[in-house]
N, C-alpha and C positions, 0 to 999 in steps of 0.2 A: 597330588598328581591331578592335573586338570583333565576332566573328562568331557569329550566333545558331544555335541548334540547330534542325534541321528538324522539321516535324510528323511525319516518318517515325518518330521516336523515340517520340512519343506513340502513333502508330498501332500500334507494336510492343506497347506495353503493353495497348492495347485488344484487339488480336488474341489476346494471351495469355489474356484474360478471356472470349473467345468471340466477339469482334467480327471483322470482316473488313477488312483494310487494302487489299486489292488494288483494290477499286473506287475507293477514295479516292485511290489513287496514280495512277489513269488519268483523273482528272477533266479535267486540262488539261496541256499540255506546259510545261516549264520552260526557261528560258534559262540556259545554262551558259557561263561565261567562264573562260578560263585567266588566272590572275593569277600573276605572278612577284614574289617578295619578300614578306617579312613585316613590312616597315615599320621594321625595326631598323637598317638600314644602307643607304647609297646604292647604287644598282644599278650594276654594272660588267659587264665581259665575262666575269667568273668564273661558275662554276656556281652557280645560284641556286635556292632552294626553289620548287616549283611547287604551286599550289593551284587547285582547281576551285571557283569560286563559283557557287552556284545562285540564280537570281533568278526572281521571278514575272514574268509578262508585262508588268507595270507598273513593274518595277525594284525591288521589295522584296527585300532580301537574305534568303534562306531558310536557307542552310547553306554550309559550306565543307568541302571534302575535301582533305586534304593528301596529296600523292604521297610515296612513301617517300624518306627521306634516308639510310637505313641498309639493310644487307642488299644488295638490288639496288636502288640508288636511281634515281630519275628526276629530273633537274634540267634547267634550261634556262639559256641565257645571259641575264644580266640586262640586256644592252644590245642584243641582236640582235632588233629589232622584227619581223623576218619569221618568227621561230621560233614554235612553239607554236600552230599553226593547227589547232584542234580540228575534228573531223568526227564525224558519226554514220554507222554502217554503213547500207548500202542497205536492209537489212531492219528497221532501226530498233531493234535490240536491243543495240547496243554503242556506247560512246563510245571514240574512237580518239585516242590522245595520243602525239605524238612527243617525243623528248627524248634525253638523254645519260645513260649509266650511269657516273656519276662522283659524287664527294663534293661537297657544298656547298663553295664556295671554290676549286675547281679552276680554275686560271688559263687564260684564253683558250680557253674550252671549244669554241667553234664552229670555231676554226682548228686544233684538236688533231688528231692522227692517230687514225683509228678503231681502230688496234691498241692504242693507249694508252687511249683513251676510246671504248669501243664506243657506237655509235648504238643507240637503243632505241625500241621501239614498245610501248605498253601498251594493252590493251583492258579496259574496265571494263563489266561486265554489269549488268543491272537488279537482279540479286541481290547485287551488291557484289563479285563475283569479279573480282580483278585478275590478268590474265595478262600477263607481261612477256616481251618478245622482244628479245634483244640481238644485234647483228650487226656485222660488220667491213666497212663501206662508207661512202660519203660522206667519205672521209678528207680531212682538212684543210679541210672545209667544213661548212655547216649541214645538219641534217635539219630540215625545215620542216613537213611534214604527212604524213598517212597516210590511205588510204581502203580500204574493204572493202565487199563486198556482204553477207558472212555472218559476219564476225568471225574467220574462219579463214585465208583467203587475203588477205594484206595487201599493199597497194601504197604504197610510201614514195617521197616526193619530197624532193629537196635541191638543194644548190648545184652538184653535178657528177654525172657518170655517167649519169643518166637516171632512169626509173621502175624501182624495184627491188621485185620480188615476194618475199614471205616467207611462211612458214607460222607462224601464231601459236603461241608457246610454244617455238619452237626458238631455241637460243642457243649462243654459243661463238665463239672466235676464228676458227674456220674457216667460220662461217656468214656467207656473203656474199650470200645470196639469189640471185635471177636477174634480170639487167637485161632487162626485157621490152620496153623501148622507149628508144632513144637518139636519136630524132628531135630532141628537145629535151633537152639535158643539164642545164641550169640551170632548175629548176622551183620553183614556189612552193606552190600548193595543188592537191591532188588530191581529187576527190570523186566519189561515185557517185550519179547521178540516173537514174531510170527504167532501172535495170540496165545503165547505160553509164558507163564511167570517163572522167572529164574531167580536164584539167590547165590551170593558168594559168602563164604565164611572162612575164617582162619582157625576155628575152634573144632575140637573133637577129632576123632580118628577115622571117620567114615566119609566125610564130605569136604569138598572145597568149592565145587560148582555143582548146583543141583536144580532140577525142575521141581515146581511145587504144584501138586495136583495135575489135572489134565488140561486146564484152561484158566485164565485169570479172571473169568467172570464169576466164579463161585466164591462167596464170602462165608461159606459154611465151615464149621470146625471139622477137624479130623483129616485135613489134607496132608498127604505124605510128601516129604522132600526126598527126591530120588537122585542119587549121584549121576551126573552126566557120564555115560559110558566111555571109558578110556582116559578121562581126566585124572591124572595121578595125584596122590596125596603126598606131598613132600614132608620129610621129617627133618631136613636140614635146609640151610639157606642156599644150598647148591642143587637141591633136588626139586624140580617143579612138581606140583604147584604148592608153594609153601605158604604164602600169605596174600591171597587174591583180594583185590578191591573191585575196581571197575572192570567191565568185560563187554564184549560185543559178540553177538551171534549174527554172522553175516550170511548172505545168500549169494555166493559168488557164481556157482554154476547150478546149484540146486538149493532148495529151501533148507536153511540151517546147516550148511555143509562146512562152515568154518567158524571157529571161535578164537577170539583174541582176548588175552587176559593181562591186566595190569597186576603184576606180582611184586608187591612191595617187599616181600621176604627175600626174593632172589635178585631184586633190583633189575627186572627185565620186563619187556612185553613179549608174551609168548603166543605163538600161533599153533592151533590144533586143527587138523583136517580130518574130515569124516571118511573112513574107509572100512567097508565090511561091517557096518553097524556100530563102530566105535571110533573115537577120536585118537589120533596119534600126533605127537609133537612134530611140527614141521618148521622149526626155526625159532630163535629167540634173539632179541636185540637189547642192549643195555639201556636202562633209564633208572637211575637211582632215585629212591624216595617217591616212586610213582603211586598215585592214588586213583585219579580219575581217568576214564577212557571212554571214547565214543568213536563211531565210525560212520562213513557213508560209502555205499557201493556205487561205483561208476564204471559201467562197461566191463564188469568182471574183475575190476581191481578195487582195492579198499583204501580209502583215505582215512587215516586215524588221527585223532587229536587226544593228547594225554596231558594231565596236569600233575605237577609236583607243587608243594607249597610255594616254591619260588618262581615257577614258570609254566607257560603253555607251550606244548611241543606238537609238531606235525610230522607225519611220515606217511608215505604211500607204498603199499604192498602191491607191486606190479607182477608178482609171481603167479597170481591167480589161484584157483581152486587146486589144492594139493601141492602147490609150489612152496619153496622154502623162503621164509621171511628173512630178508637181509637188510632192508632199508633202515638207516640210522635216524633216530629222532632229531629234528632240528628245532631249536628254540625260536619261537615267533613272537612271544610276548613275555614280559616279566612283571611280577608283583612289585609294588613300590615298597619303600621303607615303612615298617610297621603295618604291613599288609600281608595277606597270604591267600593263595588260591586254594580252592577245594575241588568240588566236582565240575564236570564239563558235559555239555550236551550240544546237539545241533538242532536247528529249526528251519522250517521252510516259510517262516513268517517273521515279521519284525516285532521285536519287543518294544512296547510303548516306552517313551522316555518321560520321566517325571522331573527332569532337571530344568532349571530356569535358564532360558537361552542367554548366551553372551550377547553384548551389543552388536558384535559383528554378525551374529546369526540373524538379527532382525533385518540387517541390510541384505543378507542372503535371501531371506524370505521375500523381501520387496522385489529384488531382482528376479527371483523365480516367479513371483506372482505376475509382475509386469510382462515377463517373457511368455507366460502361459496366456495372458490376456491378448498379447500381440498375436500369438499363434491362433487364437480363436478368431480374431478379427480377420486374419489372412484367409482362414478357412471360410469365413462368411462372405468374402468378396467373390 
């Protein structure tokens, strides 16, 4: 699949001629999806190249960013659908990417030992700075997601151990981080909302969605994971919440008054609304095989973006705080042959593009540059 060059390249040329790109970059957020595979071969459990595909809010593909496959590579399993859950830091300045420090083609990567295949967290800033952190933990199991408030203190989640705190940029075989919470050892997605660390899990009999400690700034051991009040623990595929992955804590009318959950077990997106100190179910809509979920609040409504391995979906909850979710997800983008989507997040800045421009793009840059120069000349007259 041919991936286009983002407008950021044109903005760079305009800026060099005296224009300003910053205001154009902050016009609207973009939807970013992790994609595994380049379409050249069937996906397997081996280490697979990772790409960040940037979409407009309506599903137009704007650019693709390839994670390194040499030096310090970051790859994912081609078949582990729970991996690659992207998040944005709480301060909105960093994209957080989990993965494995291994070569493309490394067999059985998710079940490898972390001594042989270090687990990895990468942070990508709005300026394009990629900081990679490798560590020896989650041995023999997946790393699935990572959260942070500031892009410096990182909280990783995976298939065993619990929540692991790391300092961005630290690496090495002796870097094991600090297990800050082992209340739930098998976790899926960690995210920071309203300066609070949350996790989702499908294991155990006491938690499905939980808060960890009192704030995400503490990297000390002994933090307790506490079930979000009112979020039910399902025991069958028809009882929410059965198997949650991505989730959104939204501020529709008050801070943290609404939670949306991507429930892979029930094949639905669920809405929970806060009432009298606990959350109650206020609507579900079907979406089979859903893993990723992120949202943006606009004037008391919530625009949600969800991913399945095959597609990117959009839906807008117009019912507001306490209202019943009825909007049906609409497919706005699809993964190509021998490719799969994983996690999804949104940004208020442009992801840098590391692709080589097509010949037509050079012509576009020239037109944009001459246009900017002409505009400057008119202003000087």
